[in-house]
N, C-alpha and C positions, 0 to 999 in steps of 0.2 A: 504493500500500500504506500502511495506517495502522498505526502502532505504538500500543500501549495507553498513553494518557496522560490526564491530568486535563483535562476540558473547560474551555474558557475561561470565566471568570466573566461575560464580556460576551455569551456566546452565549445567545440567547433562543429559546424555542420559540414557534411560532405559537399565538395564543390559540385556545381552543376552549371550548365549553360544558362543564358538569360532567356526569358520568355518574350515573345513578341508583344508589342504594346497592346494590340487588340485583345490578345489572350489575357494580359494582365488586367486590362480594364474590366473585362467580363468577369474575371475571377474576383476582382474587388467588389463588383456589384452583387455577385452571388454569395460570396463569403466575406462580409464586412468584418473589420477587426472588432473584437469583443473585449469588453472590460469586465472584470469581476468586481461588482459593487453591490452594496446593500441598499436598502430603502433610502430614498432621499438623496442618492448620489454619494453617500458616505462610503469611502473606499475601505475595503477590508484590510488593506495594507499594500504598500508599494511593492513588496516582494511578491505578494499574491497576484497583483495586477501584472507585474512583469512576467510572471510565470504563465498567466492565463492568456496573454496576447499571442495570437498566432504569428509565428515568425516564418514567413513563406520565402524560401529560397527556391525559386521555380526553375524547372527545366525548360528546355527549348519548346517542347510541345505541351507545356503545362504540367510537367512531371512535378509532383509535390514532394517536398522534403519536410520531415516531421516538425510540428510546432511543440511537441512534447518529446523530451529525450527518449530515444528509442529503447533505452534500457528499462524504462518504466512501463512500457507496453507489454501485454501478455505475449508469450511466444507465438501463439496462433496469429495474433495481429501482425507481428513482425514477418512471419512467413507469408501471410496473405499480401502484405505490402510489397515484399520483394517479388512475389509472383506477378502482381499487377504491374509493377515497374518493368519487369522483364517482358511482359506482354506488350507494354507500351512501346518499348524500344524496338519491337519487331514490326511495328506499323510505320508507314511512311511519315516523315516529319511534316508537321503542319496539317495532318489529316484530322478530320473531325473525331474519329475514334481515338486517336492519340490525345487529343485535347480533353475529351470526356474522361478518359482514364486519369489524366493529370488532375482534373477537378476532383475525381473520386478519391485519389490518394491524398490530396490536400485535406479533403473532408475527413478521411480516415484518421489522419493525424491531428485533426482539430478536436476529435472526441477526447475528453479528459480521462484517458485510461488510468485506473488506479489512483486518481487524484481526488483528495478529500480535503475539506477545510481544516480538519484537525482541531478545531476549537471546541472545548468541552467545558462550558461554564457551569457554575454551581446551579442546581435546580432552584435554590432559594432566590438567587439573583434573577433567574428567568421569571419566576413567579412574581417577584416584586416589579419587574419591568412591565409584565403584562397587566398587573393590577393598576399600575400608575398610568397606563396609556389606553386601556380598554375597559369600558364600563360594562359590567355584567359578564355574560359568557362563562358562568361558573362551571357548568358541566363540560363545556368544550376545553376550558383550561385544565380542569382536573384530568380529562382523558389524555391530553397531550403530555402533561407532566408525569402522570402515572406510567405511560408508555416509555417516556424518556428514562424514568427511573428503572424500569424493568430492563431496558437495553443497556444500562450501566452494568447489570449483573449478567445479562446474556447478550453480548454484543452482536451475535449472528442473527438475532431475531429481527424479523421485518415488522416495522410499525404499521398497523392496519391503516387504511385510508380513512379519513374523517370527512363526513359529509355534513355540512352546515346548511340547515334549511330555515329560511325566514324571508321576510319582505325585503325588497331592494333598499340599500342604503342604511342597513342597521348595523354594519360593521363587520360583516363576514370577511371581506378582503382585508380590512384593517387588522384583524386578528392575525391573519397569515403574515402580513408585512411585519408586524411587531414581533411575532414569534421568530421570524427569520433574523431580525435585527438582534434579538436577545441571544440567539444561538450563534450569531456570527456567520450565518449562511446566506448565500444569494437567494433572492426571491424572484421567481418567475411565474407568470400566469398567462393564460389564454382562455378563450371561450370556444365551445363546440357548437354554439347555437347555429352558426352558419355553415357547418360542415355537413356533408351528406354521406361520404363513404369512408371506410376505415383506412384507405390509403393516405388520406390527409393526416391521420394520426400515426400510422405505422410506415409510411413511405411507399414509394413505387419502385418495383424491381427495375434496376438500371438496364437490364438486358431485354425488358419487355417494350420499352419505348424510349425515344429520344427525349432529352430534357428531364429525365427522371430526377427526383430529389428525395431527400430524407423527410420523414414525417415530422409533425409539429413537436412531438414529445422529445425526440432526440435532438432536434434543432434547439429547443430550449435548454437542454442539458449542455450542449456545446456553448450556448450563450452564457450559461452560468459559469462554465470553466471548471466544474467539479461534478462529482457523481452524487453528492448529498445535498442538493438545494432543497428549498421549500417550494414545491410546484403546486400552483392553484389552477384548477380547471373549473371554469364557470359555466353555468347553464346546463347542468347534467339532466335537469327535468325535461329538456328538449328531446331526450332519447326515448321518451314514451311514444312518440309518433310512430305509426306503423312502418314508415319508410326508413326508420333509423336503426333497424335491427343489425345491419352490417356495421354501422358505426358503434353500436353497443358492444359488439364483439371486439372491436379495437380498443374500447375503453377498458375492457376486462384485462387486457394485457398489462395495464399499469395498476389496476385496482386489486387484482388477485395477487396476494403476496408471493405465491410460488412462481407465477409467471413474471412478476416484477424482478425477481432475482435472476431471471434468464430472459430479459427483455430482448426482443428481436425486431430490428428495423429492416424492412425489406430492401431499402436502398443500400444500407451498410452491408447487409449480408452476414453479419456477425452478432453474437450475443453480447449484451452489455449488462453488467450487474448493477441494478438500480435499487438494491435492497436497503441502502442507507438513506434513500430519498424520502422525504415527508410529503405525502400527497394529501391535499385538502380539496374537496369538491364543494361546490355551492349550488343551491337550488332554491326556488321560491316556494314550492309546494311539495309535500311529502307524497301525495297521491300520484304525482307525475314521475316519480323516480322508479325506474324498472326494478322488478323484484330481483333480477339477477345481480344488479348493482348493490342492492341492499344486503345481499348475502355476504359480501366481502367488505363493505364499508360500515363504519359506525355512524349511524344517522342520529344527529342531535338537532332538535328544533330550537331555533333562536328567535324568541318573540321580538316584536317591535318595542320601542321605548314609549313610556308615558310622557306627558307634557313636562312634568317636573324633572324626569330623567334627561329629557332633551335639553331643558334649560341648564341643568347642571353640567351636562356634557359640553354644551356650547360655551358656557362661562369658564369652565376649567381647562378645556382642551382646544376646541375649535377656534374660538375668538383669539386667544393668545397666538396661535399659529398663523391665523390670517393677518393679525397686526404685524407680525414679523415679516410675512411675505409682502405686505404692502408698505413697508418702511414706516410704520407708525409706532409711536411709543405707547406705553400703557396709559399715560395721561392724555393721549390724543383722542382715544376712543374707548369709552366705557359704556356698557349697557347693563342695567340692573336686571335681576332675575324676573321682575314683573315685566320689564320691557321685552325680555326674551320670550316670556310666555305669550305676550301679545303677538309677537312675530310668528311664533309657532301656530297660534290659533287662527290668525287672520291672514297670513301670507303663505302658509304651507299646508299641504294635505298629504301626509305620508306617514308610514310607520318608522321610517329611518330618518336620516339627517341630510340627505343629498340636497333637497330644496332649501332646507335651513342654511346649509353651508353656502349655497349660491346667493341667498338673500343677504347673509352677513358679508359676503364678498362685495355685494352692491353697496352696502353701507360703508365698507372700508374704502372702496374706490371713490365714493362721493366725499368722504371725509378727507382723503388724501388730496383730492382735487381742490377742495375748499382751502386746505392749508397751503397748497402751492400757490393758488391765486390770491390767497389772503382775503377770501370773500365769505368766510364763515360768519353767520350772524352771531351777535354777542352771546345769545343764550346757548349757542352750540360750542363756543370756544372753550368752555370748561372741560369738554371731553365727555361728560356724562349725558347721554341722550335721553330725553324725556319721552313720554308716550307721544306728545305732540310733535317732537322732532322726528321720531320714527315715521309717523304718518306723513309728514311733509316730505321726507326723503324717499319713501317707498310708494307714496300715492295712496289712493283709497284701498280699503281692505279687499282682498281678492276672494276670500272664502267667508261669506257671511253666513253663519250657522243659524238656521231657523229655530226660534225658541219653541218649547213645548206648548201645547194648547193650554189655555187658562182653565178650561173646564173639561170634564170627561165628555167624550164624543161617542155617538152610536156608530158602530162599524169601523172605527179607526183604532188600529193597534200599532204599537211601536215594536217592530222586530229588530233583530240584530244580524248583521252579515259580516263575514270574514273575507276580506279581499287582499290582494297583493299590497295594497297601500295601507293595510291595517284593518281595524274594525270600523264598521259604519252602522249608524242607525237607519233602519229601513221601514218606511211607513207602509202599512197594509190597509187598504180601503175596501170595504164591502158594502154593497147595496142589494136590496131584494125587491123583486118585481113579481107580478102575477105571470105565471108561465103562459107562453103562447099555446093556445089550443089545449090548455089544461096540463101541459107537459112542462115540468121544471128542469132543473139542472144547474150547472155552474159554468160560467164563462170567465176566462182569465186573460188579462192583458198586462203589458209591461215588459215584453221581450224576455219571457221566461224560458229556462232550459227544461230538458226532459225530466230531470229529477224534481224540480219544483212543480211541474205539472202533475207528477205522481203524488207529491205531497198534498197538492190541492184536492185531488180526488180522494185521498185517504181522509183528509180533514173533513170533507163533505160527508163521507160515510160515518165518521165518528160523531159528527153533530146530529146527523139523522137518527142514529141509534139512541141519542139522548134528548130528542126533541121534546118528549113529554116532561122532562125536568124543567123546561122553559115554558110550559103551558101551551105547547103547540102539538096538536095531534098529528100523527104520521101522514094521514091523508092530506091535510093542509100543507104539510112540508113538501110532499111530492109535487104539489102544484106551484111551488115557489121557484123562481128563477134567480140565481145569485150572479152578480157581476163582481168579480174580484180584480182589483187593480193595484199594481205596484208603481208608484210615481217614478219619474226619471226613466221614461220608456226607452231612451236612447242608450241606456247602460244595460248590457246583458246581465241576467241574474240567474244563478243556479246554485245548487248545493242542498244537502240534506239537513237543514236546521230551522226551517221556517214553518214546519207543520203545526206546532202548538200555536203560534201567532195567527196562522190562517184559520185554525179552528175557532179561536176566540173571536176573530173578526166576523166569521160566518154566524156564530151563535149570537153575537151582539146584534147583528143586522136582522136576524130571524126573530129575535125576541123584542126588538126595539128597546134594548137596555144599554145604557152607556158603559164604556170601558174606561178604567182608570188611565189617566193621561200622564202619570208620573212614573210608570213602571214599564220597563222593557222586557221582552221575552225572547229566549232562545231555546230551542229544543225541537227535535223531530218527534212525531207522534205515530204510534203503531195503530193498527186497525182496532185493537182492543183497548186503546186509550193510554198505553204506557208511554212515558216520556223517555226518549232514547238519547244516548250519548252523542255529543257534538264536539267539534274541534274549535280551536281558536278562542277559548273562553277568556283568556287574558285580554286579547285585542277587543273582544266584544264588551267586556267590562269597562275598558278604557273609553270606548265609544259612548256607552251609556253615561259614563261620568262626564265626558266632555259636553254632552247634550243637555245635561242638567237633570237627568233622571234620578229619582230618589231610591229606586230599588231595581234589581234585576232578578228575574225568575230564570232558573237554569236547571238542567237535569241533575238529579241526585247522584247519578253515575259519574258526574264530573267534579265531585267534591275533592278528588285528589288534585285537581288543577287549581283550586282556590289559592293555594300557597304561592302560585306564580303571579298573582295579582298584587300590585304594589300596595304597601300598607296604607299610604295616604288615600288611595282609592277605596280600599275596604272601609276606612274610617268614615267616608262620606256617602258610600253606596251600600245599601242593605242588600245582601246576597241571600236569596231564598231558594233552597233546593226543593224540587218536587219530584214525585214519582209517577203521578197520573194526571191526565187532562182534567179530571174532576177537581183536583186541587187548584189547578190554574183557573178554571171557571169560578170557583169559590172566591178566589182572591181578586180577580180582574173584573167580573161583571156584577153589578149591583142587583139585589133582590132576586137572586136566582134560587131555585130549589136544589138544596144540597143533599146528595144521597148519603145515607148512613145505614149501618147494619145494627139492628137492635134485636137482641134475643135470637140471633140467627136468621132474622128476616130482613129483607131489603125494604127500607122505608125512605120517605122523603120529608124534608123539613124546609119551610120557607124562611129565607134570610131577609129580615126586614130592614137591615141597615142601608142607609142611603148610598154609601160609597163602597159597599162590599167589605170583605175582610182584608186583613193585611198580615 
């Protein structure tokens, strides 16, 4: 094993003729010089950089001479390089075949054979660095540190791939960057969202077509200059598409620990040991990650940030960095936590911090421009921006959140949805009419997906089976026609978590009884009235809290997820677990008939309270 170090001054490369200018230009375009650097352009060391830069002493027909000392390459690689060079010399000078072989040999020696960073920091220092730069991610940090600890005792073990799942902009890539910096390793990343075939990952056989090249994975290894970088692959949830099966097979070559230790690139034609590399995958939704990938990768869901967490993150990490990048002093631009919360609420709509970062960049640019032109108003010169200053610099609010209704409404329920941008409160509206020709049914609008249409049908059947509880006989119910609408029709809606809310809206419209306006509902309902498990409880609770709801009804099966909800949200939002739709009806609809079991018999009791129970 070779650690990155500066080559000896006495080391000399074998002499070779010079390459024609055209060949040299093409080689420079195909194989640019690479530098071994960490995040933010910080060099790992001059010696490491000197060792990692390819030193191409090219032959007349593009014959490559090694950029890594030949003694450090495996014997098989040296034999293969000599055989290719011999084959090149048998071809006419200046021929296309000779030039392609020269390119291949240069690439062969640009692979960092047996080259590792060799930096082994204390795990306590790694943990402290991650905690000081990344907010949250406790499970992901624990997984990485535990595997690094195990590898100290069993160095030959391959660290399993880590798959971070969460909304965009919540810090998945930042965690990988900070991990690489803490470990002193290069950080490389790419996305597979736009790829279609595995050859883009694993390379094209150079004997099958002209212009063949190495795959993206090995190219990133060569860019890193060592065999143990931190490699991030974004967008793995795109592999769920039916036409990506071939690409999925290529992904398994780096995710499967056994295959990673014997990684094979088709262009190179040789095996490369990537067992020391740390692989981190990212995705937005768990459901879209192929099962084959989940078998080999540790999948950890990373939720979005609450408003308070975003404000602290911006105040402690993002704003200081942006001030430095824009040449501002701490006293030149300061924003209070209240000001940051206003920016988050009124100018961003996301679970992460990408939009927040861009908005703060706008404030930094405007502040720097005012200082350069010396045109800052007197009230801004102190550096601390007030709420009025923020509005004057950013303009009118972009996202005006609609307040909750002042009074309970008939047929209007506040449901909760989980999107890639985080949680959202979703209004569900229901109206009832006399059926045409005495035939009833339910009609739904609002660009609903197939899953939500099934939820609507189930909720309709659930309400029909309980219509007598609301004082409606079944014959009258059959003649009712329901219209169910989800506002914001331009936004597609789907997912198995709206059944309970739909049932409440239908029951309210059928019985002409109002629904509590300060409670949000999430939960799917079964045909027998059981409230089923849902996903994204944390994000939904944050959405209900943002909109001013006083309580959130959720499935009792999700009680294990309550601990993920921030403490400040739990203090302001009552969390009510339920098991059946009858419990939801009792809490949400006023003056309903509540079913009970008395002495083994099923009886009903009228609730006379104005606003229902809580």
